[in-house]
C-alpha positions in Angstrom: -2.7 21.9 -35.4 0.1 20.0 -37.1 0.6 17.5 -34.1 -3.0 16.9 -33.5 -3.4 15.6 -37.3 -0.2 13.4 -36.8 -1.8 11.7 -33.8 -5.0 11.5 -35.5 -3.9 9.6 -38.4 -2.4 7.1 -36.4 -5.4 6.5 -34.6 -7.4 4.7 -37.3 -4.9 1.9 -37.8 -4.2 2.0 -34.3 -8.0 1.2 -33.7 -8.0 -1.7 -36.4 -5.0 -3.5 -35.0 -6.2 -3.2 -31.4 -9.9 -4.6 -32.0 -9.4 -8.2 -31.6 -7.5 -7.9 -28.1 -10.3 -5.9 -26.8 -10.5 -6.4 -23.1 -13.4 -8.4 -21.7 -14.3 -6.2 -18.6 -13.1 -2.4 -18.4 -12.6 -0.9 -14.7 -12.1 2.8 -14.7 -10.8 4.6 -11.8 -12.1 7.9 -11.0 -10.6 10.6 -8.7 -13.5 10.9 -6.5 -16.6 9.9 -5.8 -18.6 13.4 -6.4 -21.5 14.2 -8.6 -19.2 16.1 -11.2 -18.1 12.7 -12.1 -21.1 12.0 -13.8 -20.6 14.0 -16.7 -17.4 12.5 -17.4 -18.7 8.9 -17.2 -22.1 10.0 -19.5 -20.3 9.8 -23.1 -18.8 6.3 -22.2 -21.3 4.5 -20.4 -21.7 1.4 -22.6 -18.3 0.6 -22.4 -17.6 0.7 -19.0 -18.0 -2.3 -16.6 -16.8 -1.2 -13.3 -16.7 2.3 -11.6 -14.1 2.5 -9.3 -14.0 6.1 -7.5 -11.2 6.7 -5.0 -13.4 7.8 -2.7 -13.0 6.5 0.9 -9.7 6.7 3.3 -9.2 4.6 6.3 -7.5 6.6 9.1 -5.5 4.8 11.9 -8.5 4.2 14.3 -9.8 2.1 11.1 -12.8 4.4 10.9 -13.9 4.6 6.9 -14.4 8.5 6.1 -15.2 9.6 2.6 -18.7 9.3 0.3 -19.9 8.2 -3.3 -22.5 10.9 -4.3 -25.9 9.7 -4.8 -26.4 11.1 -8.3 -23.2 9.0 -9.1 -24.5 5.9 -7.6 -28.0 6.5 -9.2 -26.4 7.2 -12.9 -24.5 3.8 -12.4 -27.3 2.3 -11.8 -29.3 3.5 -14.9 -26.2 2.3 -17.0 -25.8 -0.9 -15.2 -22.2 -0.2 -14.4 -21.0 -1.9 -11.2 -19.9 0.3 -8.3 -16.3 -0.7 -6.3 -15.0 2.1 -4.3 -11.4 2.3 -3.3 -10.5 2.5 0.3 -6.8 4.1 0.6 -4.8 4.9 3.5 -4.8 8.9 3.1 -2.0 10.4 1.0 -0.8 7.0 1.1 0.9 7.6 4.8 2.8 5.0 6.0 2.2 5.5 10.0 -1.3 5.4 9.4 -1.6 2.2 7.5 0.6 0.5 10.0 -1.3 1.3 13.1 -4.4 -0.2 11.5 -2.6 -3.3 10.6 -1.3 -3.6 13.9 -4.5 -3.1 16.0 -7.4 -5.5 15.3 -10.0 -3.4 16.8 -9.1 -0.8 14.1 -8.8 -3.7 11.4 -12.2 -4.9 12.2 -14.0 -1.2 12.7 -12.7 -0.7 9.0 -14.4 -3.8 7.5 -17.7 -3.3 9.5 -17.4 -0.1 8.0 -17.3 -1.4 4.5 -20.1 -3.7 5.0 -22.3 -1.3 6.4 -21.7 1.2 3.4 -21.6 -1.5 1.0 -25.2 -2.8 1.7 -26.3 0.8 2.4 -25.5 1.7 -1.2 -25.4 -1.2 -3.3 -21.7 -1.1 -3.9 -20.5 -4.7 -5.7 -17.7 -4.5 -3.4 -14.5 -2.5 -2.8 -10.9 -2.5 -3.9 -8.1 -2.3 -1.4 -5.5 0.7 -2.5 -3.6 0.7 0.4 0.1 1.7 -0.9 3.4 2.7 0.6 3.2 -0.2 2.8 6.7 -1.6 4.0 7.4 -5.0 3.4 7.8 -6.2 7.1 3.8 -5.6 7.3 3.0 -8.2 4.0 1.8 -10.9 6.3 0.1 -8.3 8.5 -1.7 -6.7 5.3 -2.5 -10.6 4.0 -4.2 -11.3 7.1 -6.4 -8.1 7.1 -7.3 -8.9 3.5 -8.3 -12.1 4.4 -10.5 -10.9 7.2 -12.0 -8.3 4.8 -12.9 -10.8 2.1 -14.4 -13.2 4.5 -16.4 -10.6 5.7 -18.1 -9.3 2.1 -18.1 -12.1 0.6 -20.7 -13.3 3.6 -22.2 -10.0 2.3 -22.4 -10.4 -1.5 -19.7 -8.1 -2.1 -16.3 -8.9 -3.6 -13.1 -7.8 -2.6 -10.1 -6.9 -4.9 -6.5 -5.1 -4.8 -4.9 -2.7 -6.7 -1.0 -3.3 -6.4 2.1 -2.0 -7.4 4.0 -4.6 -9.6 7.2 -6.0 -9.0 9.6 -8.7 -10.5 10.6 -9.9 -6.9 13.9 -8.5 -6.9 15.3 -6.5 -3.5 16.8 -3.9 -5.5 20.7 -3.2 -5.8 21.1 0.9 -5.3 19.6 2.5 -2.6 16.7 3.8 -4.4 15.8 0.6 -5.8 15.4 -0.7 -2.0 13.7 2.1 -1.2 11.1 1.2 -4.2 11.1 -2.6 -3.6 10.7 -2.2 0.4 8.0 0.4 0.4 6.2 0.0 -2.9 7.0 -3.1 -4.9 7.5 -5.9 -2.8 4.8 -5.8 0.3 2.2 -7.7 -1.7 2.1 -11.5 -1.4 0.8 -11.6 -4.8 -0.1 -15.6 -4.7 -2.0 -15.4 -1.5 -4.1 -11.9 -2.3 -5.0 -14.1 -5.7 -6.2 -16.9 -3.1 -8.2 -14.9 -1.1 -9.8 -12.2 -3.0 -11.5 -11.9 -6.4 -8.9 -10.3 -8.7 -5.9 -7.9 -8.6 -5.6 -4.2 -10.4 -2.3 -4.8 -11.7 -0.7 -1.4 -11.8 1.7 -1.5 -14.4 1.3 2.2 -15.3 3.8 2.7 -12.0 7.1 2.2 -14.0 8.2 6.2 -13.9 6.4 9.1 -12.2 7.2 12.1 -9.7 10.1 10.6 -8.1 12.0 8.9 -11.1 13.8 10.1 -13.9 12.0 11.0 -16.9 10.7 7.4 -18.8 7.3 5.4 -19.9 4.5 5.3 -17.8 4.4 2.1 -18.3 6.9 0.6 -21.2 6.2 -3.1 -22.8 9.1 -4.6 -22.0 8.4 -3.4 -18.2 4.8 -4.8 -18.6 5.7 -7.8 -19.9 8.5 -8.4 -17.1 6.0 -7.5 -14.0 3.2 -9.6 -15.5 5.6 -12.8 -16.0 6.8 -12.7 -12.6 3.0 -12.3 -11.1 2.1 -15.4 -13.1 5.2 -17.4 -12.2 4.2 -16.9 -8.4 1.0 -18.5 -8.9 -1.5 -15.7 -9.6 -4.2 -16.8 -11.9 -4.7 -15.2 -15.1 -8.5 -14.8 -14.8 -7.7 -13.0 -11.5 -5.5 -10.2 -13.1 -7.1 -6.6 -14.2 -4.2 -5.1 -16.3 -3.5 -1.7 -15.5 -3.3 1.0 -17.9 -2.7 4.4 -18.0 -5.0 7.1 -19.2 -2.5 9.9 -18.4 0.6 11.1 -19.6 4.0 12.0 -17.9 5.7 15.4 -18.2 9.4 16.1 -16.1 10.6 19.3 -16.0 12.5 21.3 -13.4 11.1 23.2 -10.3 11.5 25.1 -7.2 9.8 25.1 -4.4 10.3 28.5 -2.5 9.2 27.6 1.2 11.7 24.8 1.5 14.1 26.0 -1.0 14.2 23.1 -2.9 15.1 22.7 -6.9 14.7 19.6 -8.7 13.1 18.1 -11.3 9.5 17.5 -10.8 7.4 14.6 -12.9 3.7 15.2 -13.2 0.9 13.5 -14.1 -0.9 15.1 -17.0 -4.1 14.7 -19.1 -3.7 14.6 -23.3 -5.4 17.9 -23.0 -2.4 19.9 -21.2 -0.1 17.4 -23.3 -1.1 19.1 -26.4 -0.9 22.5 -24.9 3.1 21.4 -23.9 3.5 20.3 -27.5 2.0 23.5 -29.1 4.0 25.8 -26.9 7.4 24.1 -27.3 6.7 23.2 -31.1 8.5 19.9 -30.0 8.2 16.8 -32.5 7.2 13.6 -30.8 8.9 10.4 -31.5 7.7 7.0 -31.4 9.5 4.4 -29.6 8.2 1.0 -30.9 10.2 -1.0 -28.3 8.4 0.7 -25.3 5.4 1.4 -27.0 4.8 5.0 -26.3 5.5 8.7 -28.0 7.7 11.0 -26.7 9.2 14.4 -27.0 11.8 16.9 -25.3 12.4 20.3 -25.8 14.9 22.8 -23.9 13.4 25.8 -22.0 15.5 28.3 -19.8 18.6 26.1 -20.5 17.3 22.9 -19.4 15.7 19.9 -20.9 11.8 19.0 -20.6 10.2 15.7 -21.4 6.9 14.3 -22.2 5.9 10.5 -22.8 2.4 10.9 -24.2 -0.4 8.5 -23.9 -2.8 8.3 -26.6 -4.8 6.1 -28.5 -1.6 4.7 -30.5 -0.2 4.1 -26.9 -3.1 2.4 -25.9 -3.4 0.0 -28.8 0.2 -1.1 -28.1 -0.6 -2.1 -24.5 -3.7 -3.8 -25.8 -1.7 -6.1 -28.2 -0.1 -7.6 -24.6 -3.7 -9.1 -24.0 -3.1 -11.4 -26.8 -0.2 -12.6 -25.0 -2.4 -13.3 -21.8 -5.9 -14.2 -23.5 -7.1 -15.4 -20.0 -7.2 -12.4 -18.7 -10.0 -10.9 -16.7 -9.6 -7.1 -18.3 -7.8 -4.0 -17.4 -8.1 -1.5 -14.8 -7.5 2.0 -16.1 -6.2 5.2 -14.0 -7.8 7.8 -14.6 -11.0 9.0 -16.0 -10.9 12.7 -17.9 -7.0 12.3 -18.3 -7.6 10.3 -21.6 -7.3 10.8 -25.3 -10.6 10.6 -26.3 -9.8 8.2 -29.3 -8.7 5.7 -26.3 -12.2 4.8 -25.6 -12.6 3.1 -29.4 -9.4 1.2 -29.2 -10.4 -0.2 -26.0 -14.1 -1.4 -26.8 -15.5 0.3 -30.5 -19.0 2.0 -30.2 -21.6 -1.0 -30.9 -19.7 -3.7 -29.4 -20.5 -6.5 -27.0 -19.6 -4.5 -24.2 -21.1 -5.3 -20.6 -22.1 -8.6 -22.0 -18.3 -9.8 -21.9 -17.8 -8.9 -18.1 -16.4 -11.5 -15.7 -18.7 -12.0 -13.0 
């Protein structure tokens, strides 16, 4: 209770500081398109402009598999929320995406499916969430994006892309080169900006499961990534700043069947973070430079780390919108993982809401 009270004591100040930095448009990702999502959306429906369910996957043959439930579509229509599903390469599999990009008939099949499903279900558009794409396929990906945009625009739908941020460097260490070649540099940002409707710039990708412990989206990292994107020619009004609802927890683990022992980074929700803080008794420390609170504690002889995303860290990230006042809005991963007080930092009840959104 001591930790929760301390967090809540900060929230009022954070909300007040963030009020003038409210995003014009709020896109929220959902982990799927099932009917159960409706209950998660309902309390915050007046503050959401776009729901983006991660609901469809494109196979190597280009065929789209997945669905958005009729219940979710009906609720979104009632609440006047646009639905823009994500299409991914299943499991972010490298070979699946490569095969599809290299075969025109597979690309065309996926585009035809997007047009058909979009018209059938009334989707406002689609968002590409293709990841783990090698840099050698950058031009092929851009061409596919252009083909898809032409077809969707001709049918009254938008196309956007969720992209992993980069500073354009090639990377020096083997790990950095891997991250740059497979995750960060495969996107031709200026070209994608000129083709589609907007980019969801996933600045919450700084630290994760394969990295050492660290902020999900530290403020210096976010500034550096966005500055590079703008320098490449991406227009501010086409940027939806990626923000995290989730926190990060790093702990040692062991996989029995592979006999693998290593540190695992876990994406966890706010509630699980509170449980860990209570169980460990660890105090939170606010890092003003990074804009996030963290805790560390010893367990069975080794250290565990938690980087907590809450209303205070959300307010710090929203302050960056003052730096780039022309931004389209924010894209947030993932519904259900948040500190509920984040919603008042994002858009207090009774504020303008959907009337601000960019069309």
